All heavy atoms as a GROMACS GRO file, in nm:
protein
  623
    1MET      N    1  17.443  11.968 -36.496
    1MET     CA    2  17.488  12.071 -36.405
    1MET      C    3  17.630  12.110 -36.444
    1MET      O    4  17.716  12.024 -36.462
    1MET     CB    5  17.483  12.018 -36.261
    1MET     CG    6  17.525  12.117 -36.157
    1MET     SD    7  17.516  12.058 -35.986
    1MET     CE    8  17.343  12.028 -35.965
    2SER      N    9  17.656  12.237 -36.453
    2SER     CA   10  17.788  12.285 -36.491
    2SER      C   11  17.884  12.276 -36.372
    2SER      O   12  17.843  12.260 -36.257
    2SER     CB   13  17.780  12.429 -36.540
    2SER     OG   14  17.758  12.517 -36.432
    3THR      N   15  18.010  12.290 -36.401
    3THR     CA   16  18.114  12.288 -36.297
    3THR      C   17  18.091  12.400 -36.196
    3THR      O   18  18.099  12.379 -36.075
    3THR     CB   19  18.253  12.301 -36.360
    3THR    OG1   20  18.272  12.194 -36.452
    3THR    CG2   21  18.362  12.296 -36.255
    4VAL      N   22  18.059  12.518 -36.245
    4VAL     CA   23  18.036  12.633 -36.156
    4VAL      C   24  17.915  12.608 -36.068
    4VAL      O   25  17.917  12.637 -35.947
    4VAL     CB   26  18.021  12.763 -36.239
    4VAL    CG1   27  17.980  12.878 -36.150
    4VAL    CG2   28  18.150  12.795 -36.314
    5GLU      N   29  17.809  12.553 -36.126
    5GLU     CA   30  17.688  12.524 -36.046
    5GLU      C   31  17.719  12.420 -35.939
    5GLU      O   32  17.676  12.433 -35.824
    5GLU     CB   33  17.576  12.474 -36.137
    5GLU     CG   34  17.518  12.580 -36.228
    5GLU     CD   35  17.422  12.523 -36.330
    5GLU    OE1   36  17.443  12.407 -36.376
    5GLU    OE2   37  17.326  12.595 -36.364
    6LEU      N   38  17.796  12.319 -35.976
    6LEU     CA   39  17.833  12.216 -35.879
    6LEU      C   40  17.921  12.274 -35.768
    6LEU      O   41  17.902  12.244 -35.650
    6LEU     CB   42  17.905  12.102 -35.950
    6LEU     CG   43  17.940  11.980 -35.866
    6LEU    CD1   44  17.818  11.923 -35.795
    6LEU    CD2   45  18.004  11.874 -35.952
    7GLN      N   46  18.016  12.360 -35.803
    7GLN     CA   47  18.099  12.425 -35.702
    7GLN      C   48  18.014  12.506 -35.605
    7GLN      O   49  18.034  12.498 -35.483
    7GLN     CB   50  18.202  12.516 -35.769
    7GLN     CG   51  18.313  12.441 -35.838
    7GLN     CD   52  18.402  12.534 -35.920
    7GLN    OE1   53  18.358  12.639 -35.967
    7GLN    NE2   54  18.526  12.493 -35.940
    8ASN      N   55  17.921  12.583 -35.658
    8ASN     CA   56  17.834  12.664 -35.572
    8ASN      C   57  17.747  12.578 -35.482
    8ASN      O   58  17.726  12.610 -35.365
    8ASN     CB   59  17.748  12.758 -35.657
    8ASN     CG   60  17.829  12.870 -35.719
    8ASN    OD1   61  17.931  12.911 -35.666
    8ASN    ND2   62  17.784  12.919 -35.834
    9LEU      N   63  17.697  12.466 -35.535
    9LEU     CA   64  17.617  12.375 -35.455
    9LEU      C   65  17.699  12.317 -35.340
    9LEU      O   66  17.654  12.313 -35.225
    9LEU     CB   67  17.562  12.263 -35.543
    9LEU     CG   68  17.482  12.154 -35.473
    9LEU    CD1   69  17.356  12.212 -35.410
    9LEU    CD2   70  17.447  12.043 -35.569
   10LEU      N   71  17.822  12.276 -35.371
   10LEU     CA   72  17.908  12.219 -35.268
   10LEU      C   73  17.945  12.323 -35.162
   10LEU      O   74  17.944  12.293 -35.041
   10LEU     CB   75  18.035  12.161 -35.331
   10LEU     CG   76  18.014  12.035 -35.414
   10LEU    CD1   77  18.141  12.000 -35.491
   10LEU    CD2   78  17.970  11.921 -35.326
   11ILE      N   79  17.974  12.444 -35.205
   11ILE     CA   80  18.007  12.551 -35.111
   11ILE      C   81  17.888  12.574 -35.017
   11ILE      O   82  17.905  12.588 -34.895
   11ILE     CB   83  18.045  12.680 -35.185
   11ILE    CG1   84  18.181  12.662 -35.253
   11ILE    CG2   85  18.047  12.801 -35.090
   11ILE    CD1   86  18.216  12.771 -35.353
   12SER      N   87  17.770  12.575 -35.073
   12SER     CA   88  17.649  12.596 -34.991
   12SER      C   89  17.631  12.484 -34.890
   12SER      O   90  17.603  12.508 -34.772
   12SER     CB   91  17.528  12.605 -35.084
   12SER     OG   92  17.410  12.612 -35.009
   13LYS      N   93  17.648  12.360 -34.935
   13LYS     CA   94  17.631  12.246 -34.844
   13LYS      C   95  17.738  12.244 -34.736
   13LYS      O   96  17.710  12.219 -34.619
   13LYS     CB   97  17.634  12.116 -34.924
   13LYS     CG   98  17.509  12.092 -35.005
   13LYS     CD   99  17.516  11.958 -35.076
   13LYS     CE  100  17.388  11.931 -35.152
   13LYS     NZ  101  17.389  11.798 -35.215
   14ILE      N  102  17.864  12.271 -34.774
   14ILE     CA  103  17.974  12.269 -34.678
   14ILE      C  104  17.955  12.377 -34.573
   14ILE      O  105  17.983  12.356 -34.454
   14ILE     CB  106  18.110  12.282 -34.750
   14ILE    CG1  107  18.138  12.155 -34.830
   14ILE    CG2  108  18.222  12.310 -34.651
   14ILE    CD1  109  18.258  12.165 -34.922
   15SER      N  110  17.905  12.493 -34.613
   15SER     CA  111  17.887  12.603 -34.518
   15SER      C  112  17.783  12.571 -34.411
   15SER      O  113  17.779  12.635 -34.307
   15SER     CB  114  17.850  12.732 -34.591
   15SER     OG  115  17.721  12.721 -34.648
   16GLN      N  116  17.702  12.470 -34.434
   16GLN     CA  117  17.598  12.433 -34.337
   16GLN      C  118  17.642  12.320 -34.244
   16GLN      O  119  17.570  12.285 -34.151
   16GLN     CB  120  17.472  12.390 -34.412
   16GLN     CG  121  17.410  12.501 -34.493
   16GLN     CD  122  17.295  12.453 -34.580
   16GLN    OE1  123  17.240  12.347 -34.559
   16GLN    NE2  124  17.260  12.534 -34.680
   17ILE      N  125  17.760  12.267 -34.263
   17ILE     CA  126  17.809  12.155 -34.182
   17ILE      C  127  17.878  12.209 -34.057
   17ILE      O  128  17.964  12.297 -34.064
   17ILE     CB  129  17.906  12.067 -34.264
   17ILE    CG1  130  17.833  12.006 -34.383
   17ILE    CG2  131  17.968  11.959 -34.176
   17ILE    CD1  132  17.925  11.933 -34.480
   18ASP      N  133  17.840  12.151 -33.940
   18ASP     CA  134  17.900  12.191 -33.812
   18ASP      C  135  17.998  12.085 -33.759
   18ASP      O  136  18.069  12.111 -33.662
   18ASP     CB  137  17.791  12.213 -33.707
   18ASP     CG  138  17.706  12.334 -33.737
   18ASP    OD1  139  17.753  12.423 -33.811
   18ASP    OD2  140  17.592  12.339 -33.688
   19ASP      N  141  17.998  11.968 -33.817
   19ASP     CA  142  18.078  11.856 -33.768
   19ASP      C  143  18.226  11.877 -33.806
   19ASP      O  144  18.265  11.867 -33.921
   19ASP     CB  145  18.026  11.727 -33.830
   19ASP     CG  146  18.095  11.603 -33.778
   19ASP    OD1  147  18.206  11.613 -33.721
   19ASP    OD2  148  18.036  11.494 -33.793
   20GLU      N  149  18.309  11.906 -33.704
   20GLU     CA  150  18.450  11.937 -33.729
   20GLU      C  151  18.525  11.819 -33.788
   20GLU      O  152  18.610  11.837 -33.877
   20GLU     CB  153  18.517  11.982 -33.599
   20GLU     CG  154  18.658  12.030 -33.619
   20GLU     CD  155  18.721  12.085 -33.492
   20GLU    OE1  156  18.648  12.112 -33.394
   20GLU    OE2  157  18.843  12.102 -33.491
   21VAL      N  158  18.495  11.698 -33.744
   21VAL     CA  159  18.563  11.579 -33.795
   21VAL      C  160  18.531  11.562 -33.943
   21VAL      O  161  18.620  11.535 -34.026
   21VAL     CB  162  18.522  11.454 -33.714
   21VAL    CG1  163  18.579  11.328 -33.777
   21VAL    CG2  164  18.568  11.467 -33.569
   22PHE      N  165  18.404  11.579 -33.978
   22PHE     CA  166  18.363  11.567 -34.118
   22PHE      C  167  18.427  11.675 -34.204
   22PHE      O  168  18.476  11.647 -34.314
   22PHE     CB  169  18.210  11.574 -34.127
   22PHE     CG  170  18.155  11.538 -34.262
   22PHE    CD1  171  18.157  11.408 -34.307
   22PHE    CD2  172  18.104  11.637 -34.346
   22PHE    CE1  173  18.107  11.375 -34.433
   22PHE    CE2  174  18.054  11.606 -34.470
   22PHE     CZ  175  18.055  11.474 -34.514
   23LEU      N  176  18.431  11.797 -34.153
   23LEU     CA  177  18.493  11.907 -34.227
   23LEU      C  178  18.644  11.882 -34.246
   23LEU      O  179  18.700  11.913 -34.351
   23LEU     CB  180  18.469  12.040 -34.157
   23LEU     CG  181  18.325  12.091 -34.162
   23LEU    CD1  182  18.307  12.211 -34.069
   23LEU    CD2  183  18.284  12.127 -34.304
   24THR      N  184  18.707  11.826 -34.144
   24THR     CA  185  18.849  11.793 -34.154
   24THR      C  186  18.871  11.688 -34.263
   24THR      O  187  18.967  11.697 -34.340
   24THR     CB  188  18.904  11.742 -34.019
   24THR    OG1  189  18.885  11.845 -33.921
   24THR    CG2  190  19.051  11.706 -34.027
   25ALA      N  191  18.780  11.590 -34.269
   25ALA     CA  192  18.791  11.487 -34.373
   25ALA      C  193  18.776  11.548 -34.512
   25ALA      O  194  18.851  11.514 -34.604
   25ALA     CB  195  18.685  11.379 -34.350
   26ILE      N  196  18.680  11.638 -34.527
   26ILE     CA  197  18.661  11.706 -34.656
   26ILE      C  198  18.786  11.785 -34.690
   26ILE      O  199  18.833  11.784 -34.805
   26ILE     CB  200  18.537  11.798 -34.651
   26ILE    CG1  201  18.409  11.715 -34.642
   26ILE    CG2  202  18.532  11.888 -34.774
   26ILE    CD1  203  18.284  11.796 -34.616
   27ASN      N  204  18.841  11.854 -34.593
   27ASN     CA  205  18.963  11.933 -34.615
   27ASN      C  206  19.078  11.844 -34.660
   27ASN      O  207  19.155  11.881 -34.750
   27ASN     CB  208  18.999  12.011 -34.489
   27ASN     CG  209  19.109  12.111 -34.514
   27ASN    OD1  210  19.102  12.188 -34.609
   27ASN    ND2  211  19.211  12.109 -34.430
   28THR      N  212  19.092  11.727 -34.600
   28THR     CA  213  19.197  11.634 -34.638
   28THR      C  214  19.179  11.590 -34.783
   28THR      O  215  19.276  11.585 -34.860
   28THR     CB  216  19.196  11.511 -34.545
   28THR    OG1  217  19.217  11.555 -34.411
   28THR    CG2  218  19.303  11.411 -34.583
   29ILE      N  219  19.056  11.559 -34.820
   29ILE     CA  220  19.029  11.520 -34.959
   29ILE      C  221  19.067  11.632 -35.054
   29ILE      O  222  19.133  11.610 -35.156
   29ILE     CB  223  18.880  11.483 -34.976
   29ILE    CG1  224  18.849  11.355 -34.900
   29ILE    CG2  225  18.843  11.469 -35.124
   29ILE    CD1  226  18.701  11.325 -34.887
   30LEU      N  227  19.028  11.754 -35.020
   30LEU     CA  228  19.058  11.868 -35.107
   30LEU      C  229  19.208  11.896 -35.113
   30LEU      O  230  19.261  11.930 -35.220
   30LEU     CB  231  18.981  11.991 -35.060
   30LEU     CG  232  18.829  11.982 -35.071
   30LEU    CD1  233  18.762  12.103 -35.006
   30LEU    CD2  234  18.785  11.967 -35.215
   31ASP      N  235  19.277  11.882 -35.000
   31ASP     CA  236  19.422  11.902 -34.998
   31ASP      C  237  19.491  11.801 -35.088
   31ASP      O  238  19.582  11.836 -35.163
   31ASP     CB  239  19.478  11.890 -34.856
   31ASP     CG  240  19.451  12.013 -34.772
   31ASP    OD1  241  19.413  12.117 -34.829
   31ASP    OD2  242  19.470  12.005 -34.649
   32ASN      N  243  19.447  11.674 -35.080
   32ASN     CA  244  19.509  11.570 -35.162
   32ASN      C  245  19.484  11.594 -35.311
   32ASN      O  246  19.569  11.564 -35.393
   32ASN     CB  247  19.458  11.432 -35.122
   32ASN     CG  248  19.512  11.389 -34.989
   32ASN    OD1  249  19.619  11.432 -34.947
   32ASN    ND2  250  19.439  11.304 -34.918
   33LYS      N  251  19.370  11.647 -35.345
   33LYS     CA  252  19.338  11.673 -35.485
   33LYS      C  253  19.420  11.790 -35.539
   33LYS      O  254  19.460  11.790 -35.655
   33LYS     CB  255  19.188  11.704 -35.500
   33LYS     CG  256  19.144  11.733 -35.641
   33LYS     CD  257  19.168  11.616 -35.733
   33LYS     CE  258  19.122  11.648 -35.875
   33LYS     NZ  259  19.161  11.551 -35.971
   34SER      N  260  19.447  11.886 -35.454
   34SER     CA  261  19.515  12.006 -35.502
   34SER      C  262  19.667  11.998 -35.491
   34SER      O  263  19.736  12.088 -35.538
   34SER     CB  264  19.464  12.128 -35.424
   34SER     OG  265  19.498  12.118 -35.287
   35GLU      N  266  19.718  11.892 -35.429
   35GLU     CA  267  19.864  11.881 -35.416
   35GLU      C  268  19.928  11.862 -35.552
   35GLU      O  269  19.876  11.793 -35.639
   35GLU     CB  270  19.901  11.762 -35.326
   35GLU     CG  271  19.873  11.787 -35.180
   35GLU     CD  272  19.914  11.670 -35.093
   35GLU    OE1  273  19.978  11.576 -35.143
   35GLU    OE2  274  19.881  11.674 -34.974
   36LYS      N  275  20.043  11.924 -35.568
   36LYS     CA  276  20.116  11.909 -35.692
   36LYS      C  277  20.191  11.777 -35.690
   36LYS      O  278  20.230  11.727 -35.585
   36LYS     CB  279  20.214  12.024 -35.709
   36LYS     CG  280  20.145  12.157 -35.727
   36LYS     CD  281  20.244  12.268 -35.750
   36LYS     CE  282  20.169  12.399 -35.768
   36LYS     NZ  283  20.257  12.512 -35.790
   37LYS      N  284  20.211  11.722 -35.807
   37LYS     CA  285  20.285  11.597 -35.819
   37LYS      C  286  20.433  11.624 -35.794
   37LYS      O  287  20.486  11.726 -35.833
   37LYS     CB  288  20.266  11.537 -35.956
   37LYS     CG  289  20.126  11.486 -35.979
   37LYS     CD  290  20.114  11.417 -36.111
   37LYS     CE  291  19.972  11.366 -36.126
   37LYS     NZ  292  19.953  11.295 -36.252
   38ILE      N  293  20.498  11.528 -35.731
   38ILE     CA  294  20.640  11.538 -35.702
   38ILE      C  295  20.716  11.479 -35.820
   38ILE      O  296  20.686  11.369 -35.867
   38ILE     CB  297  20.675  11.462 -35.573
   38ILE    CG1  298  20.602  11.523 -35.454
   38ILE    CG2  299  20.825  11.459 -35.551
   38ILE    CD1  300  20.615  11.445 -35.326
   39ILE      N  301  20.811  11.554 -35.868
   39ILE     CA  302  20.896  11.508 -35.978
   39ILE      C  303  21.023  11.449 -35.919
   39ILE      O  304  21.095  11.516 -35.845
   39ILE     CB  305  20.933  11.625 -36.073
   39ILE    CG1  306  20.809  11.700 -36.119
   39ILE    CG2  307  21.016  11.574 -36.190
   39ILE    CD1  308  20.720  11.626 -36.212
   40LEU      N  309  21.048  11.322 -35.949
   40LEU     CA  310  21.166  11.254 -35.897
   40LEU      C  311  21.272  11.245 -36.006
   40LEU      O  312  21.240  11.226 -36.123
   40LEU     CB  313  21.129  11.113 -35.851
   40LEU     CG  314  21.023  11.102 -35.742
   40LEU    CD1  315  20.991  10.954 -35.716
   40LEU    CD2  316  21.068  11.170 -35.615
   41ASN      N  317  21.399  11.255 -35.964
   41ASN     CA  318  21.507  11.233 -36.061
   41ASN      C  319  21.534  11.083 -36.072
   41ASN      O  320  21.479  11.002 -35.997
   41ASN     CB  321  21.633  11.313 -36.023
   41ASN     CG  322  21.695  11.268 -35.894
   41ASN    OD1  323  21.700  11.149 -35.862
   41ASN    ND2  324  21.745  11.363 -35.815
   42GLN      N  325  21.618  11.045 -36.166
   42GLN     CA  326  21.643  10.903 -36.192
   42GLN      C  327  21.700  10.831 -36.071
   42GLN      O  328  21.662  10.716 -36.042
   42GLN     CB  329  21.735  10.886 -36.314
   42GLN     CG  330  21.746  10.743 -36.362
   42GLN     CD  331  21.612  10.684 -36.403
   42GLN    OE1  332  21.528  10.751 -36.461
   42GLN    NE2  333  21.592  10.557 -36.372
   43ASN      N  334  21.790  10.894 -35.996
   43ASN     CA  335  21.848  10.831 -35.877
   43ASN      C  336  21.741  10.802 -35.772
   43ASN      O  337  21.743  10.697 -35.706
   43ASN     CB  338  21.958  10.918 -35.817
   43ASN     CG  339  22.083  10.920 -35.902
   43ASN    OD1  340  22.108  10.828 -35.980
   43ASN    ND2  341  22.163  11.024 -35.888
   44GLN      N  342  21.650  10.895 -35.752
   44GLN     CA  343  21.542  10.875 -35.655
   44GLN      C  344  21.451  10.760 -35.696
   44GLN      O  345  21.411  10.679 -35.613
   44GLN     CB  346  21.462  11.005 -35.638
   44GLN     CG  347  21.540  11.116 -35.573
   44GLN     CD  348  21.471  11.250 -35.582
   44GLN    OE1  349  21.414  11.285 -35.686
   44GLN    NE2  350  21.476  11.327 -35.474
   45ILE      N  351  21.420  10.754 -35.825
   45ILE     CA  352  21.335  10.645 -35.875
   45ILE      C  353  21.404  10.511 -35.853
   45ILE      O  354  21.341  10.414 -35.807
   45ILE     CB  355  21.303  10.668 -36.024
   45ILE    CG1  356  21.214  10.791 -36.040
   45ILE    CG2  357  21.238  10.545 -36.086
   45ILE    CD1  358  21.195  10.838 -36.183
   46GLU      N  359  21.534  10.504 -35.883
   46GLU     CA  360  21.610  10.380 -35.864
   46GLU      C  361  21.613  10.341 -35.716
   46GLU      O  362  21.599  10.222 -35.683
   46GLU     CB  363  21.750  10.394 -35.920
   46GLU     CG  364  21.753  10.400 -36.071
   46GLU     CD  365  21.890  10.435 -36.128
   46GLU    OE1  366  21.989  10.441 -36.051
   46GLU    OE2  367  21.897  10.457 -36.251
   47ASP      N  368  21.632  10.438 -35.627
   47ASP     CA  369  21.634  10.410 -35.483
   47ASP      C  370  21.500  10.353 -35.436
   47ASP      O  371  21.495  10.260 -35.356
   47ASP     CB  372  21.666  10.536 -35.403
   47ASP     CG  373  21.813  10.576 -35.413
   47ASP    OD1  374  21.895  10.492 -35.456
   47ASP    OD2  375  21.845  10.691 -35.377
   48ILE      N  376  21.391  10.409 -35.487
   48ILE     CA  377  21.258  10.360 -35.450
   48ILE      C  378  21.238  10.217 -35.501
   48ILE      O  379  21.187  10.131 -35.428
   48ILE     CB  380  21.149  10.454 -35.504
   48ILE    CG1  381  21.154  10.587 -35.428
   48ILE    CG2  382  21.011  10.390 -35.494
   48ILE    CD1  383  21.068  10.696 -35.486
   49LEU      N  384  21.280  10.190 -35.624
   49LEU     CA  385  21.266  10.055 -35.679
   49LEU      C  386  21.348   9.954 -35.599
   49LEU      O  387  21.302   9.842 -35.572
   49LEU     CB  388  21.307  10.054 -35.826
   49LEU     CG  389  21.215  10.131 -35.921
   49LEU    CD1  390  21.274  10.134 -36.062
   49LEU    CD2  391  21.076  10.072 -35.922
   50ILE      N  392  21.469   9.992 -35.560
   50ILE     CA  393  21.554   9.904 -35.477
   50ILE      C  394  21.486   9.879 -35.343
   50ILE      O  395  21.480   9.765 -35.296
   50ILE     CB  396  21.694   9.965 -35.459
   50ILE    CG1  397  21.771   9.962 -35.590
   50ILE    CG2  398  21.772   9.893 -35.349
   50ILE    CD1  399  21.899  10.044 -35.590
   51SER      N  400  21.433   9.984 -35.283
   51SER     CA  401  21.367   9.970 -35.153
   51SER      C  402  21.245   9.879 -35.163
   51SER      O  403  21.222   9.794 -35.076
   51SER     CB  404  21.324  10.106 -35.100
   51SER     OG  405  21.436  10.187 -35.076
   52ARG      N  406  21.167   9.895 -35.268
   52ARG     CA  407  21.050   9.808 -35.287
   52ARG      C  408  21.091   9.662 -35.303
   52ARG      O  409  21.027   9.572 -35.248
   52ARG     CB  410  20.969   9.854 -35.408
   52ARG     CG  411  20.890   9.979 -35.383
   52ARG     CD  412  20.808  10.018 -35.503
   52ARG     NE  413  20.727  10.135 -35.475
   52ARG     CZ  414  20.662  10.202 -35.566
   52ARG    NH1  415  20.665  10.166 -35.693
   52ARG    NH2  416  20.589  10.308 -35.533
   53THR      N  417  21.199   9.638 -35.376
   53THR     CA  418  21.250   9.502 -35.394
   53THR      C  419  21.294   9.445 -35.259
   53THR      O  420  21.263   9.329 -35.227
   53THR     CB  421  21.367   9.501 -35.494
   53THR    OG1  422  21.322   9.553 -35.619
   53THR    CG2  423  21.421   9.361 -35.514
   54GLU      N  424  21.364   9.525 -35.179
   54GLU     CA  425  21.408   9.479 -35.048
   54GLU      C  426  21.289   9.445 -34.959
   54GLU      O  427  21.289   9.343 -34.889
   54GLU     CB  428  21.495   9.585 -34.981
   54GLU     CG  429  21.631   9.602 -35.047
   54GLU     CD  430  21.710   9.718 -34.992
   54GLU    OE1  431  21.656   9.801 -34.916
   54GLU    OE2  432  21.830   9.726 -35.026
   55ILE      N  433  21.187   9.528 -34.961
   55ILE     CA  434  21.066   9.503 -34.881
   55ILE      C  435  20.999   9.374 -34.927
   55ILE      O  436  20.961   9.290 -34.845
   55ILE     CB  437  20.969   9.622 -34.888
   55ILE    CG1  438  21.028   9.742 -34.813
   55ILE    CG2  439  20.832   9.585 -34.832
   55ILE    CD1  440  20.956   9.872 -34.837
   56ASN      N  441  20.986   9.357 -35.058
   56ASN     CA  442  20.923   9.236 -35.112
   56ASN      C  443  21.002   9.110 -35.079
   56ASN      O  444  20.945   9.001 -35.070
   56ASN     CB  445  20.905   9.248 -35.264
   56ASN     CG  446  20.799   9.349 -35.302
   56ASN    OD1  447  20.709   9.379 -35.224
   56ASN    ND2  448  20.810   9.403 -35.422
   57ASN      N  449  21.133   9.125 -35.057
   57ASN     CA  450  21.217   9.011 -35.021
   57ASN      C  451  21.228   8.993 -34.870
   57ASN      O  452  21.311   8.915 -34.823
   57ASN     CB  453  21.357   9.027 -35.083
   57ASN     CG  454  21.353   9.011 -35.234
   57ASN    OD1  455  21.270   8.941 -35.288
   57ASN    ND2  456  21.445   9.077 -35.302
   58GLY      N  457  21.148   9.066 -34.794
   58GLY     CA  458  21.146   9.050 -34.650
   58GLY      C  459  21.263   9.115 -34.578
   58GLY      O  460  21.293   9.079 -34.464
   59LEU      N  461  21.329   9.209 -34.641
   59LEU     CA  462  21.446   9.271 -34.580
   59LEU      C  463  21.411   9.395 -34.498
   59LEU      O  464  21.499   9.458 -34.442
   59LEU     CB  465  21.548   9.308 -34.688
   59LEU     CG  466  21.602   9.189 -34.768
   59LEU    CD1  467  21.694   9.237 -34.879
   59LEU    CD2  468  21.674   9.092 -34.676
   60GLY      N  469  21.285   9.429 -34.489
   60GLY     CA  470  21.244   9.546 -34.412
   60GLY      C  471  21.219   9.511 -34.267
   60GLY      O  472  21.222   9.396 -34.226
   61ILE      N  473  21.196   9.614 -34.188
   61ILE     CA  474  21.165   9.597 -34.046
   61ILE      C  475  21.057   9.699 -34.011
   61ILE      O  476  21.061   9.813 -34.058
   61ILE     CB  477  21.292   9.619 -33.959
   61ILE    CG1  478  21.263   9.592 -33.812
   61ILE    CG2  479  21.353   9.755 -33.980
   61ILE    CD1  480  21.388   9.590 -33.725
   62ASP      N  481  20.957   9.655 -33.934
   62ASP     CA  482  20.850   9.751 -33.901
   62ASP      C  483  20.893   9.842 -33.786
   62ASP      O  484  20.991   9.816 -33.717
   62ASP     CB  485  20.718   9.681 -33.872
   62ASP     CG  486  20.720   9.593 -33.748
   62ASP    OD1  487  20.801   9.618 -33.658
   62ASP    OD2  488  20.639   9.500 -33.741
   63ASN      N  489  20.821   9.950 -33.769
   63ASN     CA  490  20.859  10.052 -33.671
   63ASN      C  491  20.862   9.998 -33.529
   63ASN      O  492  20.953  10.033 -33.451
   63ASN     CB  493  20.763  10.171 -33.678
   63ASN     CG  494  20.791  10.259 -33.797
   63ASN    OD1  495  20.900  10.258 -33.850
   63ASN    ND2  496  20.693  10.337 -33.838
   64GLU      N  497  20.765   9.916 -33.492
   64GLU     CA  498  20.762   9.864 -33.355
   64GLU      C  499  20.885   9.779 -33.326
   64GLU      O  500  20.946   9.792 -33.221
   64GLU     CB  501  20.634   9.783 -33.334
   64GLU     CG  502  20.508   9.868 -33.331
   64GLU     CD  503  20.383   9.785 -33.312
   64GLU    OE1  504  20.393   9.666 -33.274
   64GLU    OE2  505  20.274   9.840 -33.335
   65GLU      N  506  20.920   9.694 -33.420
   65GLU     CA  507  21.038   9.609 -33.402
   65GLU      C  508  21.165   9.694 -33.394
   65GLU      O  509  21.253   9.671 -33.312
   65GLU     CB  510  21.048   9.509 -33.517
   65GLU     CG  511  21.155   9.404 -33.498
   65GLU     CD  512  21.153   9.301 -33.609
   65GLU    OE1  513  21.054   9.293 -33.684
   65GLU    OE2  514  21.255   9.229 -33.621
   66LEU      N  515  21.173   9.795 -33.478
   66LEU     CA  516  21.288   9.885 -33.476
   66LEU      C  517  21.297   9.961 -33.344
   66LEU      O  518  21.405   9.974 -33.286
   66LEU     CB  519  21.282   9.984 -33.593
   66LEU     CG  520  21.398  10.081 -33.605
   66LEU    CD1  521  21.531  10.008 -33.621
   66LEU    CD2  522  21.374  10.177 -33.721
   67ASP      N  523  21.183  10.010 -33.295
   67ASP     CA  524  21.181  10.079 -33.166
   67ASP      C  525  21.233   9.989 -33.055
   67ASP      O  526  21.308  10.034 -32.967
   67ASP     CB  527  21.040  10.128 -33.132
   67ASP     CG  528  20.997  10.246 -33.217
   67ASP    OD1  529  21.085  10.311 -33.278
   67ASP    OD2  530  20.875  10.274 -33.223
   68LEU      N  531  21.193   9.862 -33.056
   68LEU     CA  532  21.240   9.768 -32.955
   68LEU      C  533  21.391   9.748 -32.965
   68LEU      O  534  21.461   9.744 -32.863
   68LEU     CB  535  21.168   9.633 -32.969
   68LEU     CG  536  21.022   9.631 -32.929
   68LEU    CD1  537  20.960   9.496 -32.964
   68LEU    CD2  538  21.005   9.659 -32.780
   69GLU      N  539  21.442   9.735 -33.087
   69GLU     CA  540  21.586   9.718 -33.106
   69GLU      C  541  21.663   9.840 -33.059
   69GLU      O  542  21.768   9.828 -32.995
   69GLU     CB  543  21.618   9.689 -33.252
   69GLU     CG  544  21.584   9.549 -33.295
   69GLU     CD  545  21.638   9.516 -33.434
   69GLU    OE1  546  21.736   9.579 -33.477
   69GLU    OE2  547  21.579   9.427 -33.497
   70ILE      N  548  21.611   9.959 -33.088
   70ILE     CA  549  21.678  10.083 -33.046
   70ILE      C  550  21.678  10.093 -32.894
   70ILE      O  551  21.779  10.128 -32.833
   70ILE     CB  552  21.612  10.205 -33.111
   70ILE    CG1  553  21.640  10.204 -33.262
   70ILE    CG2  554  21.661  10.334 -33.047
   70ILE    CD1  555  21.560  10.307 -33.340
   71THR      N  556  21.564  10.064 -32.833
   71THR     CA  557  21.554  10.069 -32.686
   71THR      C  558  21.653   9.972 -32.623
   71THR      O  559  21.723  10.006 -32.529
   71THR     CB  560  21.410  10.036 -32.641
   71THR    OG1  561  21.322  10.130 -32.700
   71THR    CG2  562  21.398  10.038 -32.490
   72LYS      N  563  21.659   9.850 -32.678
   72LYS     CA  564  21.753   9.750 -32.627
   72LYS      C  565  21.896   9.799 -32.643
   72LYS      O  566  21.979   9.786 -32.552
   72LYS     CB  567  21.733   9.619 -32.701
   72LYS     CG  568  21.821   9.507 -32.655
   72LYS     CD  569  21.794   9.378 -32.733
   72LYS     CE  570  21.889   9.269 -32.693
   72LYS     NZ  571  21.871   9.147 -32.771
   73TRP      N  572  21.928   9.859 -32.757
   73TRP     CA  573  22.062   9.908 -32.782
   73TRP      C  574  22.101  10.018 -32.683
   73TRP      O  575  22.211  10.019 -32.629
   73TRP     CB  576  22.071   9.961 -32.927
   73TRP     CG  577  22.207  10.008 -32.965
   73TRP    CD1  578  22.312   9.931 -33.005
   73TRP    CD2  579  22.253  10.144 -32.965
   73TRP    NE1  580  22.420  10.011 -33.032
   73TRP    CE2  581  22.388  10.142 -33.008
   73TRP    CE3  582  22.194  10.265 -32.934
   73TRP    CZ2  583  22.464  10.258 -33.020
   73TRP    CZ3  584  22.270  10.379 -32.947
   73TRP    CH2  585  22.404  10.377 -32.989
   74PHE      N  586  22.006  10.111 -32.656
   74PHE     CA  587  22.033  10.218 -32.559
   74PHE      C  588  22.056  10.162 -32.418
   74PHE      O  589  22.137  10.212 -32.343
   74PHE     CB  590  21.920  10.320 -32.557
   74PHE     CG  591  21.932  10.425 -32.664
   74PHE    CD1  592  21.826  10.449 -32.752
   74PHE    CD2  593  22.046  10.503 -32.677
   74PHE    CE1  594  21.835  10.546 -32.849
   74PHE    CE2  595  22.056  10.600 -32.774
   74PHE     CZ  596  21.950  10.622 -32.861
   75GLN      N  597  21.982  10.056 -32.382
   75GLN     CA  598  21.995   9.998 -32.250
   75GLN      C  599  22.130   9.930 -32.232
   75GLN      O  600  22.182   9.921 -32.123
   75GLN     CB  601  21.881   9.900 -32.224
   75GLN     CG  602  21.747   9.968 -32.206
   75GLN     CD  603  21.632   9.871 -32.200
   75GLN    OE1  604  21.646   9.752 -32.227
   75GLN    NE2  605  21.515   9.922 -32.165
   76GLU      N  606  22.185   9.881 -32.343
   76GLU     CA  607  22.315   9.814 -32.338
   76GLU      C  608  22.429   9.915 -32.325
   76GLU      O  609  22.539   9.878 -32.282
   76GLU     CB  610  22.336   9.727 -32.461
   76GLU     CG  611  22.244   9.609 -32.466
   76GLU     CD  612  22.254   9.531 -32.597
   76GLU    OE1  613  22.329   9.575 -32.688
   76GLU    OE2  614  22.186   9.429 -32.610
   77LYS      N  615  22.408  10.038 -32.362
   77LYS     CA  616  22.513  10.140 -32.360
   77LYS      C  617  22.532  10.199 -32.224
   77LYS      O  618  22.462  10.213 -32.138
   77LYS     CB  619  22.484  10.251 -32.461
   77LYS     CG  620  22.487  10.203 -32.603
   77LYS     CD  621  22.627  10.171 -32.645
   77LYS     CE  622  22.631  10.111 -32.784
   77LYS     NZ  623  22.759  10.071 -32.824
   0.00000   0.00000   0.00000
C-alpha cells in the first residue's frame, strides 16, 4: 500500500469516528508528530544537564511539596 493510499484509508476511517475522546487522542498523536524540533543553544543544554544532575542527586522538590511550603510561607506573612 502506498503512502497516499494509506493516508486516504486513514482519512476515511477517521471521518467515521464519533468518539470525541478518541478523536482528541488521535489529534494529540498527530500534533506530536508534526511538531518541529526545538533547537537549544549551548547554555540551555548545560542548564538542562545541571538540572538533571540535581534531580538525580535528590535536590529537586515535587509540586505538591512546593505548594505546601508556599502556602505555609504565605500563612506566616
